[in-house]
N, C-alpha and C positions, 0 to 999 in steps of 0.2 A: 637071678630069678626075676621075672617080670612081676611088677606090682599092680599094673593096670592104670597107673597114673604117672605123670612126670612133674617134677617140682624144680623151680629155679629161683635163686635169690637175685633180685634186681635192685640196683641203686637208681633212684629217680634223678637222672641227669637233666641239664637244661633243655636238651632237644626233646625231652618227653613232657615238658611243662608248657603251659600257656602263659599269657601275659601276667597272671597273678601268681606265678611261680608254683602253680598247682598242676597236678596231672590232668591232661586234657582228654576228652573222649576219644579222639583219634589216636592218641598215644596208648591208651588202654587197649584199643583194638589192635594196634601194632604189637604190643607186648604179647597179647593172646595169640596172634598169628605166629609170632616168633617161637614161642614155646611149643605150639602145636607142630611146627615144622621140625623142631629138634626131637620131639617125641616120635614123630613119624619116622625119622631117620633111624632112631634107636630100635623101633619095632621092625624096620626093614621095608617100610612102605613110603619112604621119603620121595621127594621130587626126583632125585637122580634115578632111583630104582624104577620109579614109574615111567620115566622118560625112555628108559631102555626098552620098555615094552610098548612104547608108543601111547602111553596113557597119561592122563593129567587129572589132578584134583580140581574140582569146581566148588567154589563156595557159593551155595545157592542164596543164602542170606545170613546175616549176623545181627546179634543184639548185645548191647552192653548196658547194664543197669548199675548206677552208682549208689552207694550206700554211705559214703563218707569221703572226705577229702584226703589227698596225699600231697605232700609238698616237696620241694626241691631237696635232694640228698636224703630223703627218707629211704630206708631199706625195706623193700617189699618182697613178699613171697608170691610167686605166680605158680599156680597148679592147674593142670589140665588133664582131662581123661576122656577117652572116647566112650560114648554110651553104647549099650548093647544093641547089636544089629543082628537080624536074622539073615540067612543065606540069600533069600530072594529079594531082600530090600534093595532099592536103588537110591534111596536117600537116607542118610544117617546123621547123627548129631554128635558134636563134641562140646563138652562143657569146660568152663574156666572159672577160677576163683583167684582174686587178687586181695591179699591181706597185708596189713601193717601191724605186726605183733598179733594180738588177739582180735583186732578189729577188721571187719570186712570192708574193703574199699570199693570193690566192684565185682559183679558176677557177669559172666558172658556165656553165650551159646551160639554156635554156628551149625547150619545144616549144610552137608556136603554131599557131593556125588562124584562119580568117576567117569570121565569121558574116554572111551576106548579108541583104538586106532582107526576104526571105520566111522568115527563120529557118533557112535551109539553109547548111550548110558549103560554102564555095566552093573551087574548085581554085586552085592557085597561079597558073596562067596568067590568072586573073581578078583577081589581087591588085593590079595596077597597077604592079608592079615593072618598071623599065626592062628591055627585052628584051636590052640589051647590058650588063646589070649584071655587073661583074667579080667573080664569087664567088671567095672564097679557099678553098683546100682545107683540110681538117682540121677537127676539132672540139676544143674545149677539154677536154671530158669525153666519154668513150665511152658511159658507162652512163646510162640515164634517171634523172632526179632524184627522190628520195623521202626523203632524210634529210640531216641537218646534222652537221658536226663542230662541236659547241657548246662543247667543252672541249678545247683543244689539248694538254693534258697526258695525254689518254686516247687509246687506239687504237681505240675504238669510237665509234658515232654515235648520236645521239638520233633515234628514229623520230618523224617529224612527224605528229601525230594530228589536228591542227586545220586542215588545208589542203584539206578536202573530198575526202579519199581514204579508201576503205575497203580494209583490208588482209586478205588471206588468205594462207595458206602451205601449200605442198605438201610432204608427207613421203612419198616413194614415190608411191603412188596415192591416198593419203588427203589430203583437204583439211582443214586445221586453222584455225579462226578465231583471231584475235589473242589472245583470252582463254584459248585452249587451248595456246599455245606454252609450251615449257619451256626453261629456261636450259641452255646447253650443246648443244642440239639444232641441227642444220643443216636449213634449209628452203629451198625455192624460193619466191620472193616473187611474189605475184599482187596486182594492184591494180585497183580499180574507182574511177573518178573522176566527180565531178559534171559534168565538162566533156566526158564522152563515152567514156572508156575503160571497157571492160566485161570484167572478169576477165582482164586482160592480164598474161601471165607475162613479166616484164621480162628474164629471162635471168640474174639474179643468184641465187646461193645465199647465205644469211646465217645467222649463228649468233647467238642471243640471249645477251647477257651480263648482262641484267637485265630484269625484268618490272615493276619499279616504281622509276623510269619504264622504259618499253620502250627498251632500247638494243640495237643490233645491230652486228655486225662482219662485214665482207665475207668470205665463205668460198670463193668461186669462181664459176664460170659453169655453168649447167645443161647447156650443150653440151659442156663439158669434163669427161669422166668416162671410166672404163673399167668396163664391165659385160659383158665377153665371156664370163665364166664364172660370173656371178652374184655377183661380189665387190663391186659397187657402190662402187668407189673414186672419191672426189671430190678436187678440187684441195686442199681444206683438209687432208685426210689426208696427201696427198703433200708439201705444203709443210712441215707439222709434222714428218713423218718425216725429210725431208731435213735440217731444222734440228737435230733430235735426233741424227742420225747425224754431222753435221759437228761438233757439240759434242763427241762422244765421240772422233772420229778426228783432229780438228784440220784437216780438209779445208775448203775454201771452194768452194762451187758458184756458178758465174757464171750458167749457164742450164741448163735441163733440159727434157726432154719424155719421155713414156712412152706405149707402145701395146702391145696384146696381140700375142703371137707364137704362132701355132697350130702344133701338131704335125701329123703327116701325116694322122691321122684326125680332127683338130679336136675330139676329145673331151677332150683335155688340151692344155695350153699353159702359157705363162709370160708375165710382163710383161718387155718389153725397155725399158730406160732408156737414153736418149741424153743424156750429161752432158758439159758443158764446164766444166772446173774452173779457178778462179783459183789454187787450191793443191790439188794432187792428194794423196790419202791415201797413207800409206806402203804400205798393202796394199789393193788394190782388192777382193780377195776378202773381207777383213774388212768393208770398207765395204758391200759388197753384202749380206753376212749381217746386219749391223746394220740396214741399211735395211729388209730383209725382216722382221726381228723387230719393228721399230718400227711398220711398217705393220700388223702383226698386233695390236699393242697398241692401235692407234688405230681399227681397223676390224674389228669382229667378223665381218662377212661375209667379208672377205679372210682372216681367221684360219681360218674354217670351211672355206674352199676350199683352204687350204694344209694342213689337217690330214691327215697321212699322205700328202700330195701327191695327194689324191683327184682334184682338178680342176686345181690349179695347181702347177707345178713351181717351184723357186727362181728368183727373178728374175735377169735377165741385164743387165749394164751394158756399154755400149759408150762409150768415151771419145771425145768429139769434139775435133778439133783446134781450136786457137784461131781465133776468127773465123767459125766455121761458122754459128752462129745469126745473126750480123750479116749475113753474106752472103745467107742465106735471106731476111731482111727486106728487104735491098737489092733483090734480084731481084723481090720481090713488090711493090716500091714502098711499103713500110710502115715506112721509117725514121722515127723521131720518137717522142717520149715517150708518145703516145696509142695506139701499137700494141704489143701484148704477144705474147709467145711462147705458143702454145697448150701448156699443161702436160700435159694428158691427152687422148687421143683413142681412140675405140672402134674405129677402123680404122687402117691403116698408111700412109695417104697422106702425111701430114706427115713421119713419121719416115723414110719411104723417100726423100723429097725431100732431107731433111737428110743421109742416108747417101750419096747421090750427090754432094752438094757436098763432103762430108768426104773422099770417095775421090779427088777431083780432084788 
């Protein structure tokens, strides 16, 4: 009986290790591709079966994220599963997990398509997958793959330039080529791929930490922002401001989200922050004041809108009772490590839902 996933035990041999006798990024990718091929053969959609029909698998792009090291002769478990596809889909995903005992070593995800005999991309319903295949829910990684954690001692990632992908970056309305980016700036990432993607904005915002080589750090999501009053507040600003404020006050924030709160005439307003604390600050007013000041230090647009309270009033904090965010995730069916709380929203839908839960 098919289980929807394939698992294989792998011993980390010298050919899979780098100079430090540790698993290399390329080796992890090779392992993932190997188990995917074996699983496809078992399902009946392997390379040989496809070739008989004049069809070929295309890997559109791949991503591997490292969470811990693995060393020479370690015994690892590689697991892979195809994510659910609908009949008319032409691009689908496969997920991977590599573990050493109970510890996660790496997660991976590839996007794939099928090239038909006439050079056309086929729909999933033409792939030959069994109609009753038991797809498993969830993805190993939410975001599309474009970069590698090549050094586990760093918190940034090496941008992969030799995988057939052309990168552009959006700053506001301006499109910036790779050679034009600046260290410390936050951009939305746009990719064009030799496998068919054309100026696809992947939804990530990234900050460049180096341009030689090009290294990036995840800064947030393009859909998570507040710009109700022209302040252009991004998740990266919010995360840093929260961290700076906690450092000053000794507070510990478990979860948070923020949204605009309009006044009666909508010409002015403020940001409302909904925060669940692990450790509450001694003074919530002081915490709010420091958070507002730190946001102004980090974001000049926010500072301009706060100047003499022309557009923005001082922010407001509402403390969430313990478990509020968890309950929201549970109700939405989003429990699990791959689902994240939306940090910022330009409307009040999410924060209102949380408020109703908190009031119960």
